[in-house]
Steps between C-alpha positions, in 0.01 A plus 500: 500500500618853420360809675538870424528735801390861451619750760769518768322475837584165658617355169830369639327276756240392247769414246689296759185312597422414139860392441477256792198348327693477171294773335683731259428872542573816305456841657404838356526759780331779301265379222443860386868538413547144380175368347469126568522254213204267548589276206231233513632186664812663647346552843252284687388783730593849621509655848489875560615670819439849358292750704127445446449796267796416276411131503151581372646717222735223388220244514270710283778558246593132488141385454439770237786345300320166507746330738326226701786384724375429857598789731501505880510832688687524831415798722563631848184529711271573204135585553209318343469791254865451395446129443188564294681763291790263425273211405288726279819628334594145397666325795430128539576483872583732790706432812538742791787515750577329725504175303692174499742446213361150469153641434636744240678221314193275518277777362742570213515129415121487495485802268760345270296179475188700420681700234622190319140382455414818311755445224350406160512136394570592135810707423587621150804652334586514132393174334477311831211418734580342835232321703634517856230270636621214276866608464443489125648742246347529155628651178295452186397136501779387731465435874781426745466420870744651751637368826415683822816713501485565127147624556608736780782633287287563190226659710750751643623589152148538358391720790808722449563516122825672394588561864832362620443258787812468719646151543465529880131578465443198276688279745282626788175467307570147378675348802463738795787683662562221751534227239839334458506542126792531261526851359499370142158338548343815352707456184397134479128584511537793262658256254215251550240773448672619181484143372125480572438833321685373194307172511174695497623706204473830686695810396535606866855495633645502850801731473789547742607838638864421572579502871145601597228254405254415221210657315231389254514634146232462231544535128334844521754634752 
């Protein structure tokens, strides 16, 4: 699981707690100066520790852009009116101090599970259609079934077309950050996925960004 933290208040302790639970986190202290990249599939959930007014502004902007990532708002001694305002602005959950880190992590996990259910079962790019419910990719009259990890890998690429996905992110998404996995496992599964795309006759290509990661390219790119 990968979580995006928005804001500075208490973020160090939150980051440490997530790390102990083998959850990767990225932090943006000031989303107004550094707009968050909510590339679909990159993050499983987001947590904001921004003051209530600023949190509501960010939530409204994010939802106006069509981003549906689950977002939990953390606040210090917020009133019922503050909670209502945040939820109406687009928050999925609200937690007021004092709280247990265990409860925060459990709530974020629950939100991440809920968010995964909302993803479409049919993904399309270029000449390819991918049925995630059956792990089946189709191109023209051809159909090829993918293994579980091939499916996860292709789904990430289709949800983030032309966006470079770092090798570390792919490793975390496919095996989890606590897995004892060889670093070149990503390359192995990229190679397998390329083979399946060729077998289906698709023009889509998984390209390497040297020293960084991989991205999906279509014939129209």
